[in-house]
N, CA, C and O atoms as CSV, one atom per row, in Angstrom:
chain,resi,resn,atom,element,x,y,z
A,1,MET,N,N,0.843,-1.181,0.000
A,1,MET,CA,C,0.000,0.000,0.000
A,1,MET,C,C,0.886,1.241,0.000
A,1,MET,O,O,1.894,1.295,0.704
A,2,THR,N,N,0.505,2.225,-0.788
A,2,THR,CA,C,1.296,3.443,-0.857
A,2,THR,C,C,1.114,4.283,0.396
A,2,THR,O,O,0.060,4.267,1.031
A,3,LYS,N,N,2.153,5.009,0.732
A,3,LYS,CA,C,2.132,5.870,1.911
A,3,LYS,C,C,1.196,7.050,1.664
A,3,LYS,O,O,1.193,7.633,0.579
A,4,LEU,N,N,0.414,7.393,2.666
A,4,LEU,CA,C,-0.500,8.525,2.551
A,4,LEU,C,C,0.264,9.833,2.721
A,4,LEU,O,O,1.199,9.916,3.517
A,5,THR,N,N,-0.140,10.846,1.972
A,5,THR,CA,C,0.489,12.164,2.094
A,5,THR,C,C,-0.069,12.872,3.330
A,5,THR,O,O,-1.061,12.438,3.915
A,6,LYS,N,N,0.579,13.956,3.711
A,6,LYS,CA,C,0.113,14.723,4.865
A,6,LYS,C,C,-1.277,15.295,4.620
A,6,LYS,O,O,-2.095,15.363,5.537
A,7,THR,N,N,-1.543,15.703,3.390
A,7,THR,CA,C,-2.863,16.230,3.049
A,7,THR,C,C,-3.930,15.151,3.169
A,7,THR,O,O,-5.022,15.405,3.676
A,8,GLN,N,N,-3.613,13.948,2.703
A,8,GLN,CA,C,-4.562,12.838,2.801
A,8,GLN,C,C,-4.814,12.469,4.260
A,8,GLN,O,O,-5.955,12.229,4.654
A,9,LEU,N,N,-3.752,12.425,5.060
A,9,LEU,CA,C,-3.910,12.122,6.485
A,9,LEU,C,C,-4.784,13.168,7.175
A,9,LEU,O,O,-5.629,12.835,8.006
A,10,LYS,N,N,-4.571,14.427,6.824
A,10,LYS,CA,C,-5.364,15.507,7.406
A,10,LYS,C,C,-6.840,15.344,7.040
A,10,LYS,O,O,-7.716,15.528,7.885
A,11,THR,N,N,-7.110,15.000,5.789
A,11,THR,CA,C,-8.485,14.783,5.346
A,11,THR,C,C,-9.114,13.608,6.083
A,11,THR,O,O,-10.265,13.685,6.514
A,12,LEU,N,N,-8.358,12.515,6.228
A,12,LEU,CA,C,-8.877,11.339,6.927
A,12,LEU,C,C,-9.148,11.637,8.400
A,12,LEU,O,O,-10.148,11.179,8.952
A,13,ARG,N,N,-8.261,12.403,9.039
A,13,ARG,CA,C,-8.489,12.786,10.444
A,13,ARG,C,C,-9.765,13.619,10.567
A,13,ARG,O,O,-10.550,13.444,11.499
A,14,LYS,N,N,-9.954,14.525,9.613
A,14,LYS,CA,C,-11.154,15.367,9.612
A,14,LYS,C,C,-12.419,14.515,9.454
A,14,LYS,O,O,-13.406,14.723,10.159
A,15,LEU,N,N,-12.381,13.558,8.527
A,15,LEU,CA,C,-13.527,12.682,8.302
A,15,LEU,C,C,-13.811,11.787,9.512
A,15,LEU,O,O,-14.968,11.496,9.818
A,16,SER,N,N,-12.760,11.357,10.188
A,16,SER,CA,C,-12.934,10.439,11.319
A,16,SER,C,C,-13.383,11.147,12.592
A,16,SER,O,O,-13.840,10.502,13.536
A,17,HIS,N,N,-13.256,12.444,12.618
A,17,HIS,CA,C,-13.577,13.193,13.839
A,17,HIS,C,C,-15.011,12.952,14.296
A,17,HIS,O,O,-15.262,12.826,15.495
A,18,LYS,N,N,-15.949,12.889,13.361
A,18,LYS,CA,C,-17.354,12.718,13.723
A,18,LYS,C,C,-17.737,11.254,13.957
A,18,LYS,O,O,-18.833,10.976,14.442
A,19,GLU,N,N,-16.856,10.327,13.622
A,19,GLU,CA,C,-17.135,8.898,13.792
A,19,GLU,C,C,-16.948,8.471,15.247
A,19,GLU,O,O,-16.107,9.011,15.965
A,20,LYS,N,N,-17.735,7.507,15.657
A,20,LYS,CA,C,-17.594,6.908,16.984
A,20,LYS,C,C,-16.785,5.615,16.852
A,20,LYS,O,O,-16.837,4.957,15.813
A,21,PRO,N,N,-16.039,5.245,17.900
A,21,PRO,CA,C,-15.340,3.954,17.856
A,21,PRO,C,C,-16.342,2.808,17.727
A,21,PRO,O,O,-17.315,2.740,18.477
A,22,ILE,N,N,-16.097,1.912,16.775
A,22,ILE,CA,C,-17.051,0.823,16.552
A,22,ILE,C,C,-16.626,-0.474,17.222
A,22,ILE,O,O,-17.447,-1.376,17.392
A,23,LEU,N,N,-15.365,-0.586,17.604
A,23,LEU,CA,C,-14.871,-1.798,18.266
A,23,LEU,C,C,-13.994,-1.417,19.449
A,23,LEU,O,O,-13.451,-0.314,19.517
A,24,GLN,N,N,-13.867,-2.370,20.391
A,24,GLN,CA,C,-13.047,-2.142,21.575
A,24,GLN,C,C,-12.191,-3.367,21.867
A,24,GLN,O,O,-12.636,-4.504,21.707
A,25,ILE,N,N,-10.965,-3.119,22.294
A,25,ILE,CA,C,-10.087,-4.196,22.754
A,25,ILE,C,C,-10.214,-4.242,24.276
A,25,ILE,O,O,-9.992,-3.241,24.957
A,26,GLY,N,N,-10.572,-5.404,24.795
A,26,GLY,CA,C,-10.770,-5.554,26.231
A,26,GLY,C,C,-9.652,-6.347,26.882
A,26,GLY,O,O,-8.512,-6.335,26.417
A,27,LYS,N,N,-9.990,-7.036,27.962
A,27,LYS,CA,C,-8.973,-7.751,28.739
A,27,LYS,C,C,-8.402,-8.960,28.004
A,27,LYS,O,O,-7.324,-9.435,28.362
A,28,GLN,N,N,-9.100,-9.471,26.979
A,28,GLN,CA,C,-8.553,-10.595,26.208
A,28,GLN,C,C,-7.435,-10.148,25.278
A,28,GLN,O,O,-6.689,-10.976,24.755
A,29,GLY,N,N,-7.319,-8.859,25.075
A,29,GLY,CA,C,-6.260,-8.332,24.223
A,29,GLY,C,C,-6.605,-8.437,22.745
A,29,GLY,O,O,-7.772,-8.516,22.363
A,30,LEU,N,N,-5.582,-8.435,21.943
A,30,LEU,CA,C,-5.731,-8.458,20.493
A,30,LEU,C,C,-5.918,-9.899,20.033
A,30,LEU,O,O,-4.978,-10.693,20.063
A,31,THR,N,N,-7.133,-10.230,19.609
A,31,THR,CA,C,-7.435,-11.598,19.187
A,31,THR,C,C,-7.606,-11.647,17.671
A,31,THR,O,O,-7.773,-10.617,17.017
A,32,ASP,N,N,-7.562,-12.858,17.126
A,32,ASP,CA,C,-7.781,-13.041,15.687
A,32,ASP,C,C,-9.189,-12.599,15.293
A,32,ASP,O,O,-9.391,-12.042,14.213
A,33,ALA,N,N,-10.153,-12.846,16.163
A,33,ALA,CA,C,-11.537,-12.441,15.885
A,33,ALA,C,C,-11.640,-10.916,15.775
A,33,ALA,O,O,-12.346,-10.400,14.909
A,34,PHE,N,N,-10.936,-10.201,16.650
A,34,PHE,CA,C,-10.953,-8.746,16.606
A,34,PHE,C,C,-10.338,-8.241,15.300
A,34,PHE,O,O,-10.867,-7.330,14.664
A,35,ILE,N,N,-9.230,-8.838,14.917
A,35,ILE,CA,C,-8.564,-8.441,13.673
A,35,ILE,C,C,-9.462,-8.714,12.469
A,35,ILE,O,O,-9.510,-7.911,11.537
A,36,ASP,N,N,-10.173,-9.845,12.483
A,36,ASP,CA,C,-11.115,-10.157,11.404
A,36,ASP,C,C,-12.244,-9.128,11.350
A,36,ASP,O,O,-12.671,-8.729,10.266
A,37,GLN,N,N,-12.726,-8.700,12.512
A,37,GLN,CA,C,-13.787,-7.699,12.555
A,37,GLN,C,C,-13.305,-6.358,11.991
A,37,GLN,O,O,-14.028,-5.696,11.247
A,38,ILE,N,N,-12.092,-5.968,12.347
A,38,ILE,CA,C,-11.514,-4.726,11.818
A,38,ILE,C,C,-11.362,-4.844,10.304
A,38,ILE,O,O,-11.668,-3.906,9.568
A,39,ASP,N,N,-10.887,-6.002,9.845
A,39,ASP,CA,C,-10.682,-6.235,8.419
A,39,ASP,C,C,-11.993,-6.091,7.640
A,39,ASP,O,O,-12.033,-5.414,6.612
A,40,SER,N,N,-13.051,-6.719,8.122
A,40,SER,CA,C,-14.334,-6.633,7.414
A,40,SER,C,C,-14.936,-5.230,7.517
A,40,SER,O,O,-15.577,-4.763,6.575
A,41,ALA,N,N,-14.737,-4.558,8.651
A,41,ALA,CA,C,-15.235,-3.182,8.794
A,41,ALA,C,C,-14.513,-2.238,7.838
A,41,ALA,O,O,-15.132,-1.344,7.262
A,42,LEU,N,N,-13.211,-2.432,7.669
A,42,LEU,CA,C,-12.454,-1.601,6.730
A,42,LEU,C,C,-12.902,-1.834,5.294
A,42,LEU,O,O,-12.903,-0.906,4.485
A,43,GLU,N,N,-13.278,-3.052,4.976
A,43,GLU,CA,C,-13.752,-3.358,3.623
A,43,GLU,C,C,-15.051,-2.601,3.322
A,43,GLU,O,O,-15.277,-2.167,2.193
A,44,LYS,N,N,-15.893,-2.450,4.338
A,44,LYS,CA,C,-17.178,-1.779,4.139
A,44,LYS,C,C,-17.099,-0.271,4.312
A,44,LYS,O,O,-17.785,0.473,3.611
A,45,ARG,N,N,-16.260,0.187,5.248
A,45,ARG,CA,C,-16.232,1.616,5.602
A,45,ARG,C,C,-15.003,2.363,5.127
A,45,ARG,O,O,-15.077,3.571,4.903
A,46,GLU,N,N,-13.880,1.692,4.966
A,46,GLU,CA,C,-12.566,2.238,4.610
A,46,GLU,C,C,-11.894,2.985,5.760
A,46,GLU,O,O,-10.668,3.093,5.778
A,47,LEU,N,N,-12.647,3.493,6.703
A,47,LEU,CA,C,-12.091,4.239,7.830
A,47,LEU,C,C,-12.728,3.694,9.103
A,47,LEU,O,O,-13.950,3.724,9.255
A,48,VAL,N,N,-11.895,3.196,10.017
A,48,VAL,CA,C,-12.414,2.566,11.231
A,48,VAL,C,C,-11.721,3.154,12.449
A,48,VAL,O,O,-10.504,3.338,12.474
A,49,LYS,N,N,-12.533,3.443,13.455
A,49,LYS,CA,C,-12.019,3.953,14.721
A,49,LYS,C,C,-12.302,2.905,15.789
A,49,LYS,O,O,-13.419,2.397,15.883
A,50,PHE,N,N,-11.297,2.581,16.590
A,50,PHE,CA,C,-11.481,1.639,17.701
A,50,PHE,C,C,-10.715,2.137,18.915
A,50,PHE,O,O,-9.816,2.971,18.803
A,51,ASN,N,N,-11.086,1.612,20.076
A,51,ASN,CA,C,-10.361,2.011,21.279
A,51,ASN,C,C,-10.028,0.816,22.155
A,51,ASN,O,O,-10.538,-0.289,21.967
A,52,ILE,N,N,-9.154,1.076,23.119
A,52,ILE,CA,C,-8.717,0.054,24.070
A,52,ILE,C,C,-9.279,0.418,25.437
A,52,ILE,O,O,-9.153,1.554,25.896
A,53,LEU,N,N,-9.892,-0.552,26.068
A,53,LEU,CA,C,-10.442,-0.337,27.402
A,53,LEU,C,C,-9.320,-0.307,28.435
A,53,LEU,O,O,-8.218,-0.794,28.183
A,54,GLN,N,N,-9.608,0.260,29.582
A,54,GLN,CA,C,-8.596,0.390,30.633
A,54,GLN,C,C,-8.101,-0.948,31.161
A,54,GLN,O,O,-6.965,-1.042,31.625
A,55,ASN,N,N,-8.937,-1.994,31.099
A,55,ASN,CA,C,-8.539,-3.284,31.655
A,55,ASN,C,C,-7.694,-4.114,30.682
A,55,ASN,O,O,-7.376,-5.265,30.980
A,56,SER,N,N,-7.332,-3.561,29.546
A,56,SER,CA,C,-6.503,-4.272,28.579
A,56,SER,C,C,-5.016,-4.017,28.852
A,56,SER,O,O,-4.631,-2.936,29.297
A,57,ASP,N,N,-4.196,-5.027,28.580
A,57,ASP,CA,C,-2.746,-4.886,28.765
A,57,ASP,C,C,-2.062,-4.310,27.531
A,57,ASP,O,O,-0.872,-3.998,27.575
A,58,GLU,N,N,-2.799,-4.164,26.428
A,58,GLU,CA,C,-2.238,-3.668,25.167
A,58,GLU,C,C,-2.021,-2.159,25.223
A,58,GLU,O,O,-2.725,-1.450,25.942
A,59,SER,N,N,-1.045,-1.674,24.462
A,59,SER,CA,C,-0.920,-0.237,24.257
A,59,SER,C,C,-1.542,0.074,22.898
A,59,SER,O,O,-1.488,-0.751,21.987
A,60,ILE,N,N,-2.118,1.239,22.763
A,60,ILE,CA,C,-2.831,1.580,21.535
A,60,ILE,C,C,-1.879,1.638,20.337
A,60,ILE,O,O,-2.247,1.227,19.237
A,61,GLU,N,N,-0.674,2.139,20.540
A,61,GLU,CA,C,0.282,2.239,19.438
A,61,GLU,C,C,0.684,0.863,18.921
A,61,GLU,O,O,0.721,0.633,17.712
A,62,LYS,N,N,0.986,-0.053,19.848
A,62,LYS,CA,C,1.396,-1.400,19.450
A,62,LYS,C,C,0.241,-2.156,18.797
A,62,LYS,O,O,0.425,-2.828,17.782
A,63,ALA,N,N,-0.953,-2.040,19.386
A,63,ALA,CA,C,-2.124,-2.720,18.828
A,63,ALA,C,C,-2.424,-2.215,17.418
A,63,ALA,O,O,-2.678,-3.008,16.511
A,64,ALA,N,N,-2.394,-0.900,17.236
A,64,ALA,CA,C,-2.672,-0.325,15.915
A,64,ALA,C,C,-1.622,-0.769,14.903
A,64,ALA,O,O,-1.957,-1.087,13.761
A,65,GLU,N,N,-0.371,-0.793,15.307
A,65,GLU,CA,C,0.715,-1.225,14.416
A,65,GLU,C,C,0.558,-2.696,14.035
A,65,GLU,O,O,0.712,-3.055,12.867
A,66,ASP,N,N,0.253,-3.543,15.010
A,66,ASP,CA,C,0.056,-4.974,14.746
A,66,ASP,C,C,-1.109,-5.216,13.790
A,66,ASP,O,O,-0.994,-6.000,12.848
A,67,ILE,N,N,-2.218,-4.545,14.034
A,67,ILE,CA,C,-3.391,-4.713,13.180
A,67,ILE,C,C,-3.097,-4.219,11.768
A,67,ILE,O,O,-3.389,-4.907,10.789
A,68,ALA,N,N,-2.520,-3.030,11.666
A,68,ALA,CA,C,-2.217,-2.442,10.352
A,68,ALA,C,C,-1.288,-3.341,9.545
A,68,ALA,O,O,-1.465,-3.490,8.336
A,69,THR,N,N,-0.314,-3.932,10.195
A,69,THR,CA,C,0.622,-4.823,9.514
A,69,THR,C,C,-0.079,-6.084,9.022
A,69,THR,O,O,0.152,-6.525,7.896
A,70,GLN,N,N,-0.925,-6.661,9.853
A,70,GLN,CA,C,-1.586,-7.924,9.509
A,70,GLN,C,C,-2.617,-7.785,8.399
A,70,GLN,O,O,-2.785,-8.705,7.598
A,71,ILE,N,N,-3.310,-6.649,8.337
A,71,ILE,CA,C,-4.385,-6.517,7.348
A,71,ILE,C,C,-4.072,-5.483,6.269
A,71,ILE,O,O,-4.955,-5.094,5.505
A,72,ASN,N,N,-2.824,-5.043,6.207
A,72,ASN,CA,C,-2.378,-4.113,5.168
A,72,ASN,C,C,-3.179,-2.807,5.189
A,72,ASN,O,O,-3.663,-2.346,4.156
A,73,ALA,N,N,-3.309,-2.230,6.366
A,73,ALA,CA,C,-4.004,-0.955,6.533
A,73,ALA,C,C,-2.992,0.114,6.929
A,73,ALA,O,O,-1.823,-0.188,7.173
A,74,GLN,N,N,-3.441,1.346,6.989
A,74,GLN,CA,C,-2.562,2.437,7.401
A,74,GLN,C,C,-3.136,3.108,8.640
A,74,GLN,O,O,-4.347,3.286,8.765
A,75,ILE,N,N,-2.250,3.473,9.546
A,75,ILE,CA,C,-2.653,4.173,10.761
A,75,ILE,C,C,-2.806,5.646,10.417
A,75,ILE,O,O,-1.863,6.294,9.964
A,76,VAL,N,N,-4.006,6.161,10.638
A,76,VAL,CA,C,-4.257,7.580,10.408
A,76,VAL,C,C,-3.818,8.369,11.633
A,76,VAL,O,O,-3.155,9.401,11.527
A,77,GLN,N,N,-4.210,7.850,12.820
A,77,GLN,CA,C,-3.887,8.555,14.052
A,77,GLN,C,C,-4.111,7.642,15.250
A,77,GLN,O,O,-5.006,6.797,15.243
A,78,THR,N,N,-3.289,7.823,16.275
A,78,THR,CA,C,-3.563,7.239,17.588
A,78,THR,C,C,-3.554,8.401,18.568
A,78,THR,O,O,-2.622,9.204,18.597
A,79,ILE,N,N,-4.598,8.474,19.361
A,79,ILE,CA,C,-4.694,9.553,20.336
A,79,ILE,C,C,-5.406,9.011,21.576
A,79,ILE,O,O,-6.508,8.470,21.488
A,80,GLY,N,N,-4.769,9.165,22.708
A,80,GLY,CA,C,-5.328,8.616,23.948
A,80,GLY,C,C,-5.425,7.112,23.851
A,80,GLY,O,O,-4.417,6.437,23.643
A,81,SER,N,N,-6.620,6.576,23.999
A,81,SER,CA,C,-6.820,5.129,23.888
A,81,SER,C,C,-7.560,4.770,22.601
A,81,SER,O,O,-8.147,3.693,22.502
A,82,THR,N,N,-7.531,5.666,21.619
A,82,THR,CA,C,-8.253,5.481,20.363
A,82,THR,C,C,-7.297,5.468,19.177
A,82,THR,O,O,-6.320,6.216,19.138
A,83,ALA,N,N,-7.601,4.603,18.212
A,83,ALA,CA,C,-6.818,4.543,16.976
A,83,ALA,C,C,-7.758,4.600,15.783
A,83,ALA,O,O,-8.904,4.158,15.848
A,84,ILE,N,N,-7.239,5.160,14.686
A,84,ILE,CA,C,-7.999,5.262,13.451
A,84,ILE,C,C,-7.177,4.605,12.349
A,84,ILE,O,O,-6.009,4.937,12.144
A,85,LEU,N,N,-7.809,3.663,11.640
A,85,LEU,CA,C,-7.142,2.951,10.550
A,85,LEU,C,C,-7.864,3.221,9.235
A,85,LEU,O,O,-9.075,3.441,9.209
A,86,TYR,N,N,-7.095,3.201,8.141
A,86,TYR,CA,C,-7.654,3.401,6.805
A,86,TYR,C,C,-7.112,2.337,5.860
A,86,TYR,O,O,-5.944,1.955,5.928
A,87,ARG,N,N,-7.985,1.872,4.982
A,87,ARG,CA,C,-7.573,1.009,3.875
A,87,ARG,C,C,-8.610,1.145,2.769
A,87,ARG,O,O,-9.816,1.105,3.014
A,88,GLN,N,N,-8.118,1.305,1.556
A,88,GLN,CA,C,-9.032,1.411,0.425
A,88,GLN,C,C,-9.778,0.098,0.237
A,88,GLN,O,O,-9.184,-0.978,0.308
A,89,SER,N,N,-11.070,0.190,0.001
A,89,SER,CA,C,-11.895,-0.988,-0.199
A,89,SER,C,C,-11.594,-1.625,-1.550
A,89,SER,O,O,-11.281,-0.931,-2.517
A,90,THR,N,N,-11.691,-2.940,-1.607
A,90,THR,CA,C,-11.480,-3.627,-2.879
A,90,THR,C,C,-12.726,-3.554,-3.751
A,90,THR,O,O,-12.656,-3.779,-4.959
A,91,LYS,N,N,-13.866,-3.237,-3.141
A,91,LYS,CA,C,-15.123,-3.127,-3.889
A,91,LYS,C,C,-15.374,-1.675,-4.267
A,91,LYS,O,O,-15.311,-0.781,-3.423
A,92,GLU,N,N,-15.652,-1.455,-5.518
A,92,GLU,CA,C,-15.870,-0.107,-6.048
A,92,GLU,C,C,-17.008,0.624,-5.328
A,92,GLU,O,O,-16.912,1.827,-5.086
A,93,LYS,N,N,-18.076,-0.089,-4.988
A,93,LYS,CA,C,-19.244,0.557,-4.366
A,93,LYS,C,C,-18.966,1.064,-2.953
A,93,LYS,O,O,-19.707,1.912,-2.455
A,94,ASN,N,N,-17.920,0.568,-2.299
A,94,ASN,CA,C,-17.587,0.975,-0.933
A,94,ASN,C,C,-16.536,2.075,-0.862
A,94,ASN,O,O,-16.090,2.417,0.233
A,95,ARG,N,N,-16.129,2.636,-1.990
A,95,ARG,CA,C,-15.027,3.601,-2.013
A,95,ARG,C,C,-15.491,5.050,-1.908
A,95,ARG,O,O,-15.119,5.881,-2.736
A,96,LYS,N,N,-16.281,5.351,-0.923
A,96,LYS,CA,C,-16.760,6.723,-0.726
A,96,LYS,C,C,-15.658,7.632,-0.179
A,96,LYS,O,O,-15.549,8.786,-0.593
A,97,ILE,N,N,-14.859,7.134,0.726
A,97,ILE,CA,C,-13.802,7.939,1.332
A,97,ILE,C,C,-12.627,8.100,0.368
A,97,ILE,O,O,-12.050,9.183,0.272
A,98,THR,N,N,-12.275,7.044,-0.337
A,98,THR,CA,C,-11.163,7.105,-1.274
A,98,THR,C,C,-11.407,8.174,-2.334
A,98,THR,O,O,-10.469,8.842,-2.770
A,99,GLU,N,N,-12.648,8.338,-2.747
A,99,GLU,CA,C,-12.973,9.344,-3.756
A,99,GLU,C,C,-12.757,10.758,-3.245
A,99,GLU,O,O,-12.559,11.675,-4.042
A,100,GLN,N,N,-12.790,10.951,-1.939
A,100,GLN,CA,C,-12.595,12.286,-1.360
A,100,GLN,C,C,-11.118,12.637,-1.202
A,100,GLN,O,O,-10.790,13.803,-0.985
A,101,LEU,N,N,-10.236,11.675,-1.303
A,101,LEU,CA,C,-8.804,11.929,-1.127
A,101,LEU,C,C,-8.170,12.492,-2.376
A,101,LEU,O,O,-6.968,12.760,-2.391
């Protein structure tokens, strides 16, 4: 995947600002099921926000890096206990965000 430019990252951060986190990492940590859920959500939405609960042993930076590496996504931002990931959808009908970049 090509590296996003600063302008693209800024646009993605702006778009993600109004989104709510759709998934959470809890005390079980980063599981294969969680990664699969992020993968399918990225296919449908292209931009996904998730957070880590206080009872988790994971750090948000490491979790976001691990997920991004495994599913070929890009980290838009990590802030506090929240991370935002982006990946262009393989389906043309789901590419609403990609068209804005």
